[in-house]
C-alpha positions in Angstrom: 104.5 103.8 116.6 107.1 103.8 113.8 106.0 105.3 110.4 105.7 102.6 107.7 104.6 105.0 104.9 106.7 105.2 101.8 106.4 107.4 98.7 107.5 106.1 95.4 107.3 108.3 92.3 104.8 110.5 94.0 102.5 107.6 95.0 102.0 107.1 98.7 102.0 103.5 100.1 100.8 102.9 103.7 103.6 100.3 104.1 106.4 99.1 101.9 105.1 95.6 101.3 103.6 95.1 97.8 102.2 91.9 96.2 104.4 91.0 93.2 102.7 90.7 89.8 101.3 87.3 89.1 101.1 86.1 92.7 97.6 87.4 93.8 96.0 87.7 90.4 93.6 90.6 90.6 93.1 90.2 94.4 89.7 88.6 94.7 90.9 85.2 96.0 93.3 86.8 98.5 90.5 89.0 99.9 89.0 85.9 101.4 92.0 85.7 103.8 92.2 89.4 105.0 91.5 92.9 103.7 93.8 93.7 100.8 94.7 97.0 102.6 97.2 94.8 104.5 99.4 95.3 101.4 100.9 98.7 100.8 100.1 98.0 97.1 99.2 95.3 94.7 101.0 94.8 91.3 98.3 93.0 89.3 98.7 90.0 87.1 100.6 91.0 84.0 98.2 92.2 81.4 98.5 92.3 77.6 96.6 94.2 74.9 94.5 91.1 74.0 93.5 88.1 76.1 96.2 85.4 76.4 95.6 81.8 77.4 99.2 81.4 78.6 101.5 78.4 78.1 100.3 74.8 78.1 100.7 72.8 81.4 102.7 71.7 83.3 103.5 75.4 84.1 104.8 75.2 87.7 107.5 73.0 89.3 109.0 73.1 92.8 112.7 73.4 93.2 115.0 73.4 96.3 114.3 76.7 97.9 112.1 78.0 95.2 109.7 77.6 92.4 110.0 77.4 88.6 107.1 78.8 86.5 106.2 79.3 82.9 102.6 80.6 83.1 103.2 82.7 80.0 101.2 85.8 80.9 97.7 84.2 81.0 95.3 87.1 81.4 92.0 88.5 80.2 93.4 91.6 78.4 93.6 95.2 79.3 90.0 96.1 78.4 88.6 93.4 80.7 91.0 94.6 83.5 89.8 98.2 83.2 86.1 97.3 83.0 85.8 94.3 85.4 88.8 94.2 87.8 89.9 97.7 88.4 86.6 99.1 89.8 86.6 96.4 92.4 90.3 96.8 93.2 89.8 100.5 93.7 87.5 99.8 96.7 90.1 97.7 98.6 92.1 100.5 100.2 95.5 99.8 98.6 97.7 101.1 95.8 96.9 99.5 92.5 99.8 99.0 90.0 99.0 97.8 86.5 101.8 95.5 85.2 101.8 95.5 81.4 103.6 93.2 78.9 103.5 93.1 75.1 104.9 91.7 71.8 105.7 95.1 70.2 106.4 98.6 71.4 103.0 99.5 69.9 101.3 97.0 72.3 103.0 98.6 75.3 102.2 102.2 74.1 98.5 101.4 73.5 98.1 99.9 76.9 99.9 102.9 78.5 97.4 105.2 76.8 94.4 103.2 77.9 95.6 102.9 81.5 96.6 106.6 81.7 92.9 107.3 81.4 92.0 104.8 84.1 92.2 105.0 87.9 95.4 102.9 88.4 98.0 104.5 90.6 101.1 103.4 88.7 102.1 101.4 85.7 104.8 98.7 85.9 106.5 98.1 82.5 107.3 94.4 82.4 110.2 94.0 80.0 111.5 90.9 81.8 109.1 88.0 81.5 111.2 85.0 80.5 108.3 82.8 79.6 107.0 84.1 76.3 108.7 83.6 72.9 108.1 87.1 71.7 108.0 90.3 73.6 108.9 91.0 77.2 112.4 90.1 77.9 113.6 90.8 74.3 113.4 94.5 75.3 115.0 94.0 78.7 118.4 92.4 78.0 120.2 95.3 76.3 120.7 98.9 77.3 119.4 100.0 73.9 116.3 97.8 74.3 115.6 99.1 77.8 116.0 102.7 76.7 114.0 102.3 73.5 110.9 100.7 75.1 111.0 103.0 78.2 111.2 106.2 76.1 108.5 105.0 73.7 106.1 104.2 76.6 107.0 107.3 78.5 105.5 109.4 75.7 102.1 107.7 76.1 102.2 107.2 79.9 100.6 109.9 82.1 100.9 107.8 85.2 104.0 107.1 87.3 106.1 104.6 85.3 108.1 101.8 87.0 110.2 99.6 84.8 110.6 95.9 85.9 114.1 94.7 85.1 115.4 91.2 84.2 118.3 89.7 86.1 119.3 87.7 83.1 121.9 90.3 82.0 125.6 90.9 82.4 125.3 94.3 84.3 122.1 95.2 86.0 123.4 98.6 86.9 123.6 99.5 83.3 120.0 98.4 82.7 118.8 100.5 85.7 120.7 103.5 84.4 119.2 103.0 80.9 115.7 103.0 82.3 116.3 106.1 84.4 117.8 108.0 81.4 114.8 107.1 79.3 112.3 108.6 81.7 111.4 105.9 84.3 110.1 107.2 87.6 111.1 104.0 89.4 112.5 100.6 88.8 111.4 97.2 90.2 113.8 94.2 90.3 114.4 91.4 90.0 112.2 89.3 87.8 112.9 85.6 87.8 116.1 83.9 86.7 115.7 81.5 83.8 116.0 77.8 84.9 115.2 74.3 84.0 114.3 71.0 85.7 114.3 67.5 84.0 112.1 64.5 84.7 114.7 61.7 84.9 112.0 59.0 84.0 110.8 60.7 80.8 114.0 62.6 80.1 111.9 65.6 79.2 111.9 69.0 80.9 109.2 69.1 83.7 107.8 72.3 82.3 106.1 72.1 78.9 107.8 75.4 78.0 111.1 73.6 78.7 112.4 76.5 80.7 110.8 78.7 83.3 111.5 81.5 85.8 113.1 80.6 89.1 111.8 82.6 92.1 111.8 82.1 95.9 114.4 82.1 98.7 117.0 80.5 96.3 117.3 83.8 94.4 117.3 86.2 97.4 121.1 86.8 97.6 121.2 87.4 93.9 118.4 90.0 94.2 120.0 91.8 97.1 123.3 92.0 95.2 121.5 93.4 92.1 119.4 95.9 94.1 122.7 97.2 95.6 124.3 97.5 92.2 121.4 99.4 90.8 121.1 101.7 93.9 124.7 102.8 93.3 123.8 103.7 89.7 120.5 105.5 89.8 118.7 108.2 91.9 115.1 107.0 91.2 113.4 104.7 93.8 114.0 100.9 93.6 111.3 98.4 94.5 113.2 95.2 95.4 111.9 91.7 95.0 113.2 88.1 94.6 112.8 85.7 97.4 111.7 88.2 100.1 109.9 85.9 102.5 110.3 87.4 106.0 110.4 90.8 107.7 114.2 90.4 108.1 114.5 89.8 104.3 112.5 93.0 103.8 114.9 94.9 106.1 117.9 93.4 104.3 116.5 94.4 100.9 115.8 97.9 102.0 119.3 98.3 103.5 120.7 97.3 100.1 118.8 100.2 98.6 115.2 99.4 98.0 112.5 101.9 99.0 109.9 99.1 99.2 109.7 95.4 98.5 107.5 93.1 96.5 106.7 89.6 97.8 105.7 86.7 95.6 106.6 83.0 95.9 106.1 83.1 99.7 102.4 83.8 99.2 101.9 80.4 97.7 103.3 78.8 100.9 102.0 81.2 103.5 99.2 83.6 102.4 99.6 85.4 105.7 103.2 86.4 105.0 102.4 90.1 104.3 100.7 90.4 107.7 103.8 88.9 109.4 106.2 91.0 107.4 104.4 94.3 108.3 104.2 93.4 112.0 107.9 92.3 112.0 109.0 95.6 110.3 107.1 97.6 112.9 108.7 95.7 115.8 112.2 96.0 114.2 111.8 99.7 113.9 110.5 100.1 117.5 113.3 97.9 119.0 116.0 99.9 117.1 114.4 103.3 117.7 114.0 104.1 114.0 111.2 106.6 113.4 110.5 105.8 109.8 111.0 102.8 107.6 112.4 105.1 104.9 115.5 105.5 107.0 116.5 101.9 106.1 116.8 102.5 102.4 120.5 102.2 101.4 121.6 102.1 105.0 124.1 99.3 104.5 127.7 100.1 105.2 130.1 98.3 102.8 133.4 96.9 104.1 
């Protein structure tokens, strides 16, 4: 049987399929479908220093080939996560990644301190959420911003640190290099692309926040291109995401340069997608006589 294990920033995953932040909450609802150990890891719903109610509805709209959302980081806050959600998650047999977001560098640093003393396996620094008016993406759209927030959090983070990058930039390779130079152990990419839909009867945007983040199959080619650009600029591992829906998408993303993939929008359509992707990866490796899934990373040959 082919080896599906991957190691990212010193953390061992039993397979390279990770639930993207915001798509399985803190896991309890998905555990009704199958054991969460199906996933190599779970990136939990983005958490902030204090509880957030999120944006007013409507917050989600379908688009051709994807989904537009502006949830706005609704979450119970980091203290609740550590006390109520993390102990249960630790019993599920999968890697636990805490995704953190904030309004100020002090917010991020305070959460990194608290979570460094917890049992999470890794911290994912979300500097790319497009759906809040302050914080998040304001740090992720310039090299100076990426470097500054990564370096600040690095000083307070004693867990492996993964920086989640925004695609809403001119040169994703520069952003990846900025995160690496400031001390990131890994990067994850891409977060959603900013989009808008309009109700032609009311002539108002469908989403109450006016704009939202576009995800799903529509963004997959953009994500593959950006993972490749980042792979050519950095030596730290890349976790690729953005429209990964099938095992062949996962193979493609890893050939571009990803060491693992995160899946998100597909889970709303097919909760059993991770089972199918893991089985498909195993079969692909077997048919192509590949001993380990790690051999796929960066295996694309450019023309």
